[in-house]
PDB file of N, CA, C and O in Angstrom:
ATOM      1  N   MET A   1       0.846  -1.169   0.000  1.00  0.00           N
ATOM      2  CA  MET A   1       0.000   0.000   0.000  1.00  0.00           C
ATOM      3  C   MET A   1       0.893   1.233   0.000  1.00  0.00           C
ATOM      4  O   MET A   1       1.785   1.370   0.837  1.00  0.00           O
ATOM      5  N   ASN A   2       0.649   2.092  -0.912  1.00  0.00           N
ATOM      6  CA  ASN A   2       1.456   3.289  -1.033  1.00  0.00           C
ATOM      7  C   ASN A   2       0.579   4.504  -0.731  1.00  0.00           C
ATOM      8  O   ASN A   2      -0.094   5.028  -1.619  1.00  0.00           O
ATOM      9  N   ALA A   3       0.593   4.947   0.530  1.00  0.00           N
ATOM     10  CA  ALA A   3      -0.240   6.076   0.935  1.00  0.00           C
ATOM     11  C   ALA A   3       0.627   7.308   1.119  1.00  0.00           C
ATOM     12  O   ALA A   3       1.714   7.239   1.693  1.00  0.00           O
ATOM     13  N   ILE A   4       0.143   8.415   0.633  1.00  0.00           N
ATOM     14  CA  ILE A   4       0.848   9.678   0.797  1.00  0.00           C
ATOM     15  C   ILE A   4       0.111  10.493   1.853  1.00  0.00           C
ATOM     16  O   ILE A   4      -1.080  10.774   1.716  1.00  0.00           O
ATOM     17  N   MET A   5       0.822  10.864   2.895  1.00  0.00           N
ATOM     18  CA  MET A   5       0.224  11.658   3.956  1.00  0.00           C
ATOM     19  C   MET A   5       0.575  13.121   3.721  1.00  0.00           C
ATOM     20  O   MET A   5       1.736  13.520   3.819  1.00  0.00           O
ATOM     21  N   THR A   6      -0.421  13.891   3.418  1.00  0.00           N
ATOM     22  CA  THR A   6      -0.170  15.305   3.157  1.00  0.00           C
ATOM     23  C   THR A   6       0.064  16.040   4.472  1.00  0.00           C
ATOM     24  O   THR A   6      -0.190  15.509   5.553  1.00  0.00           O
ATOM     25  N   GLU A   7       0.548  17.256   4.356  1.00  0.00           N
ATOM     26  CA  GLU A   7       0.798  18.075   5.551  1.00  0.00           C
ATOM     27  C   GLU A   7      -0.509  18.362   6.295  1.00  0.00           C
ATOM     28  O   GLU A   7      -0.532  18.432   7.524  1.00  0.00           O
ATOM     29  N   PHE A   8      -1.583  18.525   5.541  1.00  0.00           N
ATOM     30  CA  PHE A   8      -2.890  18.774   6.158  1.00  0.00           C
ATOM     31  C   PHE A   8      -3.312  17.589   7.020  1.00  0.00           C
ATOM     32  O   PHE A   8      -3.767  17.769   8.150  1.00  0.00           O
ATOM     33  N   ASP A   9      -3.161  16.381   6.488  1.00  0.00           N
ATOM     34  CA  ASP A   9      -3.522  15.182   7.240  1.00  0.00           C
ATOM     35  C   ASP A   9      -2.645  15.026   8.473  1.00  0.00           C
ATOM     36  O   ASP A   9      -3.120  14.608   9.528  1.00  0.00           O
ATOM     37  N   HIS A  10      -1.386  15.357   8.343  1.00  0.00           N
ATOM     38  CA  HIS A  10      -0.466  15.220   9.475  1.00  0.00           C
ATOM     39  C   HIS A  10      -0.872  16.152  10.612  1.00  0.00           C
ATOM     40  O   HIS A  10      -0.896  15.740  11.772  1.00  0.00           O
ATOM     41  N   HIS A  11      -1.189  17.391  10.291  1.00  0.00           N
ATOM     42  CA  HIS A  11      -1.600  18.328  11.336  1.00  0.00           C
ATOM     43  C   HIS A  11      -2.957  17.957  11.911  1.00  0.00           C
ATOM     44  O   HIS A  11      -3.201  18.142  13.103  1.00  0.00           O
ATOM     45  N   ARG A  12      -3.826  17.443  11.083  1.00  0.00           N
ATOM     46  CA  ARG A  12      -5.157  17.095  11.552  1.00  0.00           C
ATOM     47  C   ARG A  12      -5.113  15.955  12.564  1.00  0.00           C
ATOM     48  O   ARG A  12      -5.889  15.949  13.520  1.00  0.00           O
ATOM     49  N   THR A  13      -4.222  14.997  12.368  1.00  0.00           N
ATOM     50  CA  THR A  13      -4.181  13.852  13.264  1.00  0.00           C
ATOM     51  C   THR A  13      -3.291  14.063  14.472  1.00  0.00           C
ATOM     52  O   THR A  13      -3.503  13.419  15.499  1.00  0.00           O
ATOM     53  N   SER A  14      -2.318  14.928  14.389  1.00  0.00           N
ATOM     54  CA  SER A  14      -1.381  15.058  15.501  1.00  0.00           C
ATOM     55  C   SER A  14      -1.750  16.160  16.476  1.00  0.00           C
ATOM     56  O   SER A  14      -1.332  16.115  17.633  1.00  0.00           O
ATOM     57  N   GLN A  15      -2.522  17.150  16.045  1.00  0.00           N
ATOM     58  CA  GLN A  15      -2.862  18.259  16.930  1.00  0.00           C
ATOM     59  C   GLN A  15      -4.370  18.451  16.958  1.00  0.00           C
ATOM     60  O   GLN A  15      -5.021  18.384  15.915  1.00  0.00           O
ATOM     61  N   PRO A  16      -4.926  18.686  18.128  1.00  0.00           N
ATOM     62  CA  PRO A  16      -6.369  18.949  18.177  1.00  0.00           C
ATOM     63  C   PRO A  16      -6.691  20.293  17.540  1.00  0.00           C
ATOM     64  O   PRO A  16      -5.881  21.220  17.550  1.00  0.00           O
ATOM     65  N   HIS A  17      -7.856  20.371  17.004  1.00  0.00           N
ATOM     66  CA  HIS A  17      -8.299  21.596  16.347  1.00  0.00           C
ATOM     67  C   HIS A  17      -8.545  22.670  17.393  1.00  0.00           C
ATOM     68  O   HIS A  17      -9.294  22.439  18.343  1.00  0.00           O
ATOM     69  N   GLN A  18      -7.947  23.813  17.246  1.00  0.00           N
ATOM     70  CA  GLN A  18      -8.064  24.892  18.221  1.00  0.00           C
ATOM     71  C   GLN A  18      -9.112  25.928  17.822  1.00  0.00           C
ATOM     72  O   GLN A  18      -9.176  26.999  18.425  1.00  0.00           O
ATOM     73  N   GLY A  19      -9.925  25.629  16.826  1.00  0.00           N
ATOM     74  CA  GLY A  19     -10.923  26.585  16.354  1.00  0.00           C
ATOM     75  C   GLY A  19     -12.022  26.808  17.383  1.00  0.00           C
ATOM     76  O   GLY A  19     -12.196  26.012  18.306  1.00  0.00           O
ATOM     77  N   ASN A  20     -12.741  27.874  17.217  1.00  0.00           N
ATOM     78  CA  ASN A  20     -13.831  28.211  18.119  1.00  0.00           C
ATOM     79  C   ASN A  20     -15.107  27.536  17.619  1.00  0.00           C
ATOM     80  O   ASN A  20     -15.574  27.823  16.517  1.00  0.00           O
ATOM     81  N   TRP A  21     -15.662  26.651  18.418  1.00  0.00           N
ATOM     82  CA  TRP A  21     -16.895  25.947  18.070  1.00  0.00           C
ATOM     83  C   TRP A  21     -18.059  26.796  18.572  1.00  0.00           C
ATOM     84  O   TRP A  21     -18.593  26.550  19.653  1.00  0.00           O
ATOM     85  N   GLU A  22     -18.446  27.788  17.789  1.00  0.00           N
ATOM     86  CA  GLU A  22     -19.451  28.746  18.230  1.00  0.00           C
ATOM     87  C   GLU A  22     -20.791  28.083  18.524  1.00  0.00           C
ATOM     88  O   GLU A  22     -21.497  28.506  19.440  1.00  0.00           O
ATOM     89  N   GLY A  23     -21.144  27.077  17.783  1.00  0.00           N
ATOM     90  CA  GLY A  23     -22.419  26.400  18.013  1.00  0.00           C
ATOM     91  C   GLY A  23     -22.467  25.648  19.319  1.00  0.00           C
ATOM     92  O   GLY A  23     -23.547  25.433  19.870  1.00  0.00           O
ATOM     93  N   PHE A  24     -21.314  25.243  19.827  1.00  0.00           N
ATOM     94  CA  PHE A  24     -21.260  24.471  21.060  1.00  0.00           C
ATOM     95  C   PHE A  24     -20.801  25.303  22.256  1.00  0.00           C
ATOM     96  O   PHE A  24     -20.520  24.746  23.317  1.00  0.00           O
ATOM     97  N   ALA A  25     -20.723  26.611  22.105  1.00  0.00           N
ATOM     98  CA  ALA A  25     -20.216  27.459  23.189  1.00  0.00           C
ATOM     99  C   ALA A  25     -21.099  27.370  24.424  1.00  0.00           C
ATOM    100  O   ALA A  25     -20.594  27.294  25.544  1.00  0.00           O
ATOM    101  N   GLU A  26     -22.411  27.378  24.230  1.00  0.00           N
ATOM    102  CA  GLU A  26     -23.324  27.348  25.376  1.00  0.00           C
ATOM    103  C   GLU A  26     -23.255  26.011  26.106  1.00  0.00           C
ATOM    104  O   GLU A  26     -23.217  25.980  27.336  1.00  0.00           O
ATOM    105  N   ILE A  27     -23.239  24.911  25.364  1.00  0.00           N
ATOM    106  CA  ILE A  27     -23.182  23.601  26.011  1.00  0.00           C
ATOM    107  C   ILE A  27     -21.804  23.363  26.636  1.00  0.00           C
ATOM    108  O   ILE A  27     -21.693  22.702  27.668  1.00  0.00           O
ATOM    109  N   ASP A  28     -20.766  23.899  26.012  1.00  0.00           N
ATOM    110  CA  ASP A  28     -19.427  23.784  26.587  1.00  0.00           C
ATOM    111  C   ASP A  28     -19.359  24.515  27.922  1.00  0.00           C
ATOM    112  O   ASP A  28     -18.764  24.018  28.879  1.00  0.00           O
ATOM    113  N   GLN A  29     -19.962  25.678  27.984  1.00  0.00           N
ATOM    114  CA  GLN A  29     -19.995  26.430  29.247  1.00  0.00           C
ATOM    115  C   GLN A  29     -20.823  25.674  30.284  1.00  0.00           C
ATOM    116  O   GLN A  29     -20.470  25.673  31.463  1.00  0.00           O
ATOM    117  N   ALA A  30     -21.898  25.043  29.878  1.00  0.00           N
ATOM    118  CA  ALA A  30     -22.722  24.272  30.804  1.00  0.00           C
ATOM    119  C   ALA A  30     -21.943  23.091  31.375  1.00  0.00           C
ATOM    120  O   ALA A  30     -22.064  22.775  32.558  1.00  0.00           O
ATOM    121  N   ILE A  31     -21.150  22.446  30.539  1.00  0.00           N
ATOM    122  CA  ILE A  31     -20.336  21.325  31.016  1.00  0.00           C
ATOM    123  C   ILE A  31     -19.290  21.817  32.002  1.00  0.00           C
ATOM    124  O   ILE A  31     -19.060  21.192  33.037  1.00  0.00           O
ATOM    125  N   ARG A  32     -18.656  22.944  31.678  1.00  0.00           N
ATOM    126  CA  ARG A  32     -17.641  23.493  32.580  1.00  0.00           C
ATOM    127  C   ARG A  32     -18.241  23.874  33.931  1.00  0.00           C
ATOM    128  O   ARG A  32     -17.605  23.703  34.971  1.00  0.00           O
ATOM    129  N   GLU A  33     -19.450  24.384  33.907  1.00  0.00           N
ATOM    130  CA  GLU A  33     -20.084  24.805  35.156  1.00  0.00           C
ATOM    131  C   GLU A  33     -20.867  23.680  35.810  1.00  0.00           C
ATOM    132  O   GLU A  33     -21.524  23.902  36.827  1.00  0.00           O
ATOM    133  N   ASP A  34     -20.814  22.485  35.254  1.00  0.00           N
ATOM    134  CA  ASP A  34     -21.471  21.294  35.779  1.00  0.00           C
ATOM    135  C   ASP A  34     -22.979  21.518  35.931  1.00  0.00           C
ATOM    136  O   ASP A  34     -23.567  21.187  36.960  1.00  0.00           O
ATOM    137  N   ARG A  35     -23.579  22.075  34.907  1.00  0.00           N
ATOM    138  CA  ARG A  35     -25.025  22.288  34.912  1.00  0.00           C
ATOM    139  C   ARG A  35     -25.645  21.768  33.617  1.00  0.00           C
ATOM    140  O   ARG A  35     -26.535  22.402  33.051  1.00  0.00           O
ATOM    141  N   LEU A  36     -25.178  20.629  33.159  1.00  0.00           N
ATOM    142  CA  LEU A  36     -25.652  20.074  31.898  1.00  0.00           C
ATOM    143  C   LEU A  36     -27.117  19.648  31.987  1.00  0.00           C
ATOM    144  O   LEU A  36     -27.870  19.821  31.029  1.00  0.00           O
ATOM    145  N   THR A  37     -27.526  19.095  33.127  1.00  0.00           N
ATOM    146  CA  THR A  37     -28.914  18.680  33.282  1.00  0.00           C
ATOM    147  C   THR A  37     -29.843  19.887  33.237  1.00  0.00           C
ATOM    148  O   THR A  37     -30.905  19.836  32.617  1.00  0.00           O
ATOM    149  N   GLU A  38     -29.443  20.968  33.894  1.00  0.00           N
ATOM    150  CA  GLU A  38     -30.248  22.182  33.867  1.00  0.00           C
ATOM    151  C   GLU A  38     -30.364  22.716  32.442  1.00  0.00           C
ATOM    152  O   GLU A  38     -31.430  23.175  32.032  1.00  0.00           O
ATOM    153  N   TYR A  39     -29.273  22.655  31.692  1.00  0.00           N
ATOM    154  CA  TYR A  39     -29.275  23.114  30.306  1.00  0.00           C
ATOM    155  C   TYR A  39     -30.249  22.272  29.475  1.00  0.00           C
ATOM    156  O   TYR A  39     -31.024  22.819  28.690  1.00  0.00           O
ATOM    157  N   ARG A  40     -30.216  20.977  29.640  1.00  0.00           N
ATOM    158  CA  ARG A  40     -31.100  20.106  28.866  1.00  0.00           C
ATOM    159  C   ARG A  40     -32.562  20.327  29.224  1.00  0.00           C
ATOM    160  O   ARG A  40     -33.427  20.321  28.348  1.00  0.00           O
ATOM    161  N   MET A  41     -32.841  20.524  30.515  1.00  0.00           N
ATOM    162  CA  MET A  41     -34.220  20.751  30.937  1.00  0.00           C
ATOM    163  C   MET A  41     -34.755  22.077  30.384  1.00  0.00           C
ATOM    164  O   MET A  41     -35.903  22.149  29.944  1.00  0.00           O
ATOM    165  N   LYS A  42     -33.933  23.113  30.407  1.00  0.00           N
ATOM    166  CA  LYS A  42     -34.374  24.402  29.866  1.00  0.00           C
ATOM    167  C   LYS A  42     -34.632  24.316  28.369  1.00  0.00           C
ATOM    168  O   LYS A  42     -35.610  24.879  27.876  1.00  0.00           O
ATOM    169  N   LYS A  43     -33.769  23.618  27.642  1.00  0.00           N
ATOM    170  CA  LYS A  43     -33.948  23.476  26.202  1.00  0.00           C
ATOM    171  C   LYS A  43     -35.201  22.648  25.894  1.00  0.00           C
ATOM    172  O   LYS A  43     -35.944  22.971  24.967  1.00  0.00           O
ATOM    173  N   ALA A  44     -35.437  21.590  26.666  1.00  0.00           N
ATOM    174  CA  ALA A  44     -36.612  20.749  26.454  1.00  0.00           C
ATOM    175  C   ALA A  44     -37.892  21.513  26.779  1.00  0.00           C
ATOM    176  O   ALA A  44     -38.880  21.392  26.054  1.00  0.00           O
ATOM    177  N   TRP A  45     -37.894  22.295  27.854  1.00  0.00           N
ATOM    178  CA  TRP A  45     -39.083  23.032  28.245  1.00  0.00           C
ATOM    179  C   TRP A  45     -39.390  24.166  27.259  1.00  0.00           C
ATOM    180  O   TRP A  45     -40.546  24.562  27.111  1.00  0.00           O
ATOM    181  N   ALA A  46     -38.380  24.676  26.600  1.00  0.00           N
ATOM    182  CA  ALA A  46     -38.586  25.753  25.635  1.00  0.00           C
ATOM    183  C   ALA A  46     -39.289  25.257  24.371  1.00  0.00           C
ATOM    184  O   ALA A  46     -39.930  26.041  23.671  1.00  0.00           O
ATOM    185  N   ASP A  47     -39.174  23.972  24.077  1.00  0.00           N
ATOM    186  CA  ASP A  47     -39.800  23.392  22.891  1.00  0.00           C
ATOM    187  C   ASP A  47     -41.262  23.060  23.207  1.00  0.00           C
ATOM    188  O   ASP A  47     -41.523  22.301  24.141  1.00  0.00           O
ATOM    189  N   PRO A  48     -42.217  23.605  22.455  1.00  0.00           N
ATOM    190  CA  PRO A  48     -43.637  23.384  22.771  1.00  0.00           C
ATOM    191  C   PRO A  48     -44.054  21.912  22.721  1.00  0.00           C
ATOM    192  O   PRO A  48     -44.867  21.476  23.535  1.00  0.00           O
ATOM    193  N   ILE A  49     -43.513  21.153  21.786  1.00  0.00           N
ATOM    194  CA  ILE A  49     -43.885  19.741  21.685  1.00  0.00           C
ATOM    195  C   ILE A  49     -43.341  18.964  22.883  1.00  0.00           C
ATOM    196  O   ILE A  49     -44.052  18.147  23.469  1.00  0.00           O
ATOM    197  N   ASN A  50     -42.095  19.214  23.245  1.00  0.00           N
ATOM    198  CA  ASN A  50     -41.529  18.550  24.420  1.00  0.00           C
ATOM    199  C   ASN A  50     -42.285  18.923  25.682  1.00  0.00           C
ATOM    200  O   ASN A  50     -42.486  18.081  26.558  1.00  0.00           O
ATOM    201  N   ARG A  51     -42.705  20.173  25.783  1.00  0.00           N
ATOM    202  CA  ARG A  51     -43.463  20.607  26.958  1.00  0.00           C
ATOM    203  C   ARG A  51     -44.775  19.842  27.048  1.00  0.00           C
ATOM    204  O   ARG A  51     -45.156  19.392  28.128  1.00  0.00           O
ATOM    205  N   ARG A  52     -45.468  19.688  25.926  1.00  0.00           N
ATOM    206  CA  ARG A  52     -46.739  18.946  25.928  1.00  0.00           C
ATOM    207  C   ARG A  52     -46.530  17.478  26.289  1.00  0.00           C
ATOM    208  O   ARG A  52     -47.302  16.911  27.063  1.00  0.00           O
ATOM    209  N   VAL A  53     -45.501  16.871  25.737  1.00  0.00           N
ATOM    210  CA  VAL A  53     -45.226  15.467  26.043  1.00  0.00           C
ATOM    211  C   VAL A  53     -44.875  15.297  27.519  1.00  0.00           C
ATOM    212  O   VAL A  53     -45.336  14.351  28.157  1.00  0.00           O
ATOM    213  N   THR A  54     -44.067  16.199  28.064  1.00  0.00           N
ATOM    214  CA  THR A  54     -43.695  16.123  29.479  1.00  0.00           C
ATOM    215  C   THR A  54     -44.925  16.258  30.358  1.00  0.00           C
ATOM    216  O   THR A  54     -45.096  15.490  31.305  1.00  0.00           O
ATOM    217  N   LEU A  55     -45.782  17.222  30.060  1.00  0.00           N
ATOM    218  CA  LEU A  55     -46.996  17.400  30.848  1.00  0.00           C
ATOM    219  C   LEU A  55     -47.937  16.204  30.717  1.00  0.00           C
ATOM    220  O   LEU A  55     -48.568  15.807  31.697  1.00  0.00           O
ATOM    221  N   PHE A  56     -48.037  15.631  29.529  1.00  0.00           N
ATOM    222  CA  PHE A  56     -48.879  14.460  29.314  1.00  0.00           C
ATOM    223  C   PHE A  56     -48.374  13.263  30.122  1.00  0.00           C
ATOM    224  O   PHE A  56     -49.166  12.568  30.759  1.00  0.00           O
ATOM    225  N   VAL A  57     -47.078  13.023  30.099  1.00  0.00           N
ATOM    226  CA  VAL A  57     -46.501  11.906  30.857  1.00  0.00           C
ATOM    227  C   VAL A  57     -46.691  12.128  32.356  1.00  0.00           C
ATOM    228  O   VAL A  57     -47.015  11.189  33.082  1.00  0.00           O
ATOM    229  N   ALA A  58     -46.493  13.354  32.823  1.00  0.00           N
ATOM    230  CA  ALA A  58     -46.697  13.661  34.240  1.00  0.00           C
ATOM    231  C   ALA A  58     -48.160  13.449  34.624  1.00  0.00           C
ATOM    232  O   ALA A  58     -48.442  12.929  35.703  1.00  0.00           O
ATOM    233  N   LEU A  59     -49.090  13.841  33.760  1.00  0.00           N
ATOM    234  CA  LEU A  59     -50.507  13.641  34.021  1.00  0.00           C
ATOM    235  C   LEU A  59     -50.851  12.157  34.091  1.00  0.00           C
ATOM    236  O   LEU A  59     -51.601  11.739  34.973  1.00  0.00           O
ATOM    237  N   ILE A  60     -50.322  11.370  33.188  1.00  0.00           N
ATOM    238  CA  ILE A  60     -50.562   9.917  33.198  1.00  0.00           C
ATOM    239  C   ILE A  60     -50.015   9.301  34.485  1.00  0.00           C
ATOM    240  O   ILE A  60     -50.681   8.472  35.104  1.00  0.00           O
ATOM    241  N   LEU A  61     -48.807   9.698  34.893  1.00  0.00           N
ATOM    242  CA  LEU A  61     -48.231   9.165  36.133  1.00  0.00           C
ATOM    243  C   LEU A  61     -49.061   9.557  37.353  1.00  0.00           C
ATOM    244  O   LEU A  61     -49.292   8.732  38.237  1.00  0.00           O
ATOM    245  N   LEU A  62     -49.506  10.800  37.407  1.00  0.00           N
ATOM    246  CA  LEU A  62     -50.353  11.229  38.520  1.00  0.00           C
ATOM    247  C   LEU A  62     -51.692  10.488  38.531  1.00  0.00           C
ATOM    248  O   LEU A  62     -52.192  10.129  39.597  1.00  0.00           O
ATOM    249  N   ALA A  63     -52.265  10.262  37.366  1.00  0.00           N
ATOM    250  CA  ALA A  63     -53.517   9.509  37.280  1.00  0.00           C
ATOM    251  C   ALA A  63     -53.307   8.067  37.762  1.00  0.00           C
ATOM    252  O   ALA A  63     -54.160   7.519  38.461  1.00  0.00           O
ATOM    253  N   PHE A  64     -52.200   7.466  37.400  1.00  0.00           N
ATOM    254  CA  PHE A  64     -51.907   6.102  37.839  1.00  0.00           C
ATOM    255  C   PHE A  64     -51.719   6.040  39.355  1.00  0.00           C
ATOM    256  O   PHE A  64     -52.220   5.124  40.007  1.00  0.00           O
ATOM    257  N   ILE A  65     -51.007   7.003  39.906  1.00  0.00           N
ATOM    258  CA  ILE A  65     -50.790   7.039  41.357  1.00  0.00           C
ATOM    259  C   ILE A  65     -52.125   7.232  42.079  1.00  0.00           C
ATOM    260  O   ILE A  65     -52.389   6.583  43.091  1.00  0.00           O
ATOM    261  N   ALA A  66     -52.955   8.121  41.558  1.00  0.00           N
ATOM    262  CA  ALA A  66     -54.274   8.339  42.152  1.00  0.00           C
ATOM    263  C   ALA A  66     -55.108   7.067  42.073  1.00  0.00           C
ATOM    264  O   ALA A  66     -55.782   6.720  43.043  1.00  0.00           O
ATOM    265  N   PHE A  67     -55.081   6.367  40.951  1.00  0.00           N
ATOM    266  CA  PHE A  67     -55.826   5.121  40.782  1.00  0.00           C
ATOM    267  C   PHE A  67     -55.356   4.076  41.788  1.00  0.00           C
ATOM    268  O   PHE A  67     -56.184   3.395  42.393  1.00  0.00           O
ATOM    269  N   VAL A  68     -54.074   3.936  41.974  1.00  0.00           N
ATOM    270  CA  VAL A  68     -53.541   2.938  42.911  1.00  0.00           C
ATOM    271  C   VAL A  68     -53.953   3.279  44.341  1.00  0.00           C
ATOM    272  O   VAL A  68     -54.355   2.396  45.100  1.00  0.00           O
ATOM    273  N   ILE A  69     -53.856   4.542  44.704  1.00  0.00           N
ATOM    274  CA  ILE A  69     -54.224   4.948  46.066  1.00  0.00           C
ATOM    275  C   ILE A  69     -55.718   4.756  46.304  1.00  0.00           C
ATOM    276  O   ILE A  69     -56.115   4.250  47.353  1.00  0.00           O
ATOM    277  N   ILE A  70     -56.541   5.150  45.354  1.00  0.00           N
ATOM    278  CA  ILE A  70     -57.994   4.994  45.513  1.00  0.00           C
ATOM    279  C   ILE A  70     -58.369   3.520  45.570  1.00  0.00           C
ATOM    280  O   ILE A  70     -59.199   3.131  46.392  1.00  0.00           O
ATOM    281  N   ASN A  71     -57.781   2.698  44.722  1.00  0.00           N
ATOM    282  CA  ASN A  71     -58.069   1.270  44.753  1.00  0.00           C
ATOM    283  C   ASN A  71     -57.604   0.630  46.045  1.00  0.00           C
ATOM    284  O   ASN A  71     -58.250  -0.293  46.540  1.00  0.00           O
ATOM    285  N   ASP A  72     -56.503   1.096  46.599  1.00  0.00           N
ATOM    286  CA  ASP A  72     -56.007   0.536  47.841  1.00  0.00           C
ATOM    287  C   ASP A  72     -56.919   0.901  49.009  1.00  0.00           C
ATOM    288  O   ASP A  72     -57.129   0.080  49.903  1.00  0.00           O
ATOM    289  N   VAL A  73     -57.456   2.100  49.016  1.00  0.00           N
ATOM    290  CA  VAL A  73     -58.337   2.548  50.089  1.00  0.00           C
ATOM    291  C   VAL A  73     -59.684   1.838  49.993  1.00  0.00           C
ATOM    292  O   VAL A  73     -60.243   1.443  51.016  1.00  0.00           O
ATOM    293  N   ILE A  74     -60.211   1.669  48.792  1.00  0.00           N
ATOM    294  CA  ILE A  74     -61.518   1.029  48.602  1.00  0.00           C
ATOM    295  C   ILE A  74     -61.451  -0.462  48.903  1.00  0.00           C
ATOM    296  O   ILE A  74     -62.348  -0.995  49.556  1.00  0.00           O
ATOM    297  N   LEU A  75     -60.439  -1.124  48.453  1.00  0.00           N
ATOM    298  CA  LEU A  75     -60.330  -2.568  48.673  1.00  0.00           C
ATOM    299  C   LEU A  75     -59.637  -2.790  49.975  1.00  0.00           C
ATOM    300  O   LEU A  75     -59.430  -3.935  50.377  1.00  0.00           O
TER     301      LEU A  75
END
């Protein structure tokens, strides 16, 4: 196998990229401040569909808990 390693490939593999990842700046700061869960919850709550799904699941869980408690008291 005769592979030619260009200077670009050599720098790419030997040194990490020092560029500014602007799209990941907010999540990078969240990781540094150890608040990744808070970041994910805020992003999920900001999305209307995720908010509806979260509220629906919470409602189903509360209904199930109420059903179990009522059935336990009656029986």
